[in-house]
N, C-alpha and C positions, 0 to 999 in steps of 0.2 A: 226602876217602876214599867211594866208595861201593860200597855191597853188591852181589856178581856174581849173588845171586840174584833178588833185587827191584828194586835203581838206585838205592834211600833212599840219601842222605847219611848220613854216621855220619859220627863223632867219628874220629881218625886212633890213635887206642891204644884204639879197640873190640873187644873178644874179638869182640862178638853182635852181630848186627843188631837194631836197636831194633826194627824195622819189622817183620820175617817172622821173625827169631828164626837167620836160620840162621848157622854160625860164618864169623867172616874168616880169609884166607888171606894171602899174600900179594898175590898176583896179585888183593884185589879193592880194591885204590888204582887199577887202570886206572877211566879211565869208562865208566859206562854207554853203552849206544848203544840204543837200543830200535830201529833200525831192522837189524841185524846178525840174520841168517841164522840161526836155531833149530842148532843142532850136534846128532849125532845123539844121541838116547839124550835128549835134553831134554826129551822126551815118555814118560817109563816102561810107561805102560797101552799105547802107539801100540807098534805091530808100526814096525821103520826102513824096512819098503820097501814105500810107497806103489803103486805101480807097476803091480799087482791093480785098482786100483779103475777100472776103465769110465765115462769122461768121456760115452761116448754122441754126442759131436763130431760126427760122419758121417751120423749116423739123422736125429740135428734139423736137416742142414742139408737132410737132401733131403727131409723135412716140411717144410721152412719154403719148399722149390723149389719141390714139387709138391702139395700138400697145404691146410695149415693152417697161413695166416701168424705170427695169429697166437701159436699156441700152438710155431709152431716161435723165434720171435722171443726168446721166455722161455726155450725147453729151450735155445739155444743159449747164453742169457747161465746161466744153469747150470751148462752145462757148461765154460763158461770156469770159470766160480766152482770147478767139479770141478780143472778141472789149475790151476789159481791153489796152491788146496790142499793136492792136492800136492806140487807145485813147493817148498813152504814146510814139508810136513813134516807136514802137518795130519790124520792121519789122518781122526779121528769127524767133520771138518767135509767131510773128500771124502767120506765117504758119505755123508751126509747129501745133499747138494749134487747125488750121482751117484744115488741114488735118485730125486731131485725133478725130474733131466733124464729118467734111465726112465718115470716117468710122463707124463710131456707128452708124450714121445716112442710111448707105445704108448695115454693117451689120443687123440692128436692124430693117430695111424694109424686106428685104430676107427671115430674118429669122422670120419674122412675117407671111410672105406670103405662106413658106413652112409646119412651122404651123397649119396651116389656110388650105391650100389645101392636108394635109396629116389629119385632123381630118375631112372635109366632107370626104375625102375616107373613112375615119371610121365608118360615120354616111351612108354614102349612101352603104356599104357592108352589113352593122349591118340591114339594112333594107330588104335586101334580104334576110336574111335568114328565 
């Protein structure tokens, strides 16, 4: 018999799990599946819907193509991690990865604009010589 909360093996006639202290139920005898998707409400402090967390994938792909390849690649990876966390219902991780993807996007765009302006200034300055 397995605990429905932590997955630890417990004796057949136990009323409580010796690992986490959770009360056993008739459904506790089912096998623990660590790869099962979490059910809604299994993260008590998180909202039920992660769809409001932006992933910044499109912006990071555009930055990857037109601007800063290294920051773009890292931004796309964090955008994919955001999507993965959203599909699992892991709100905290989705917000953390989304924030990183957003920061990488803005650093890349602003950095690319600064480098472009410096390059144009150098071209204009050398043309006047």
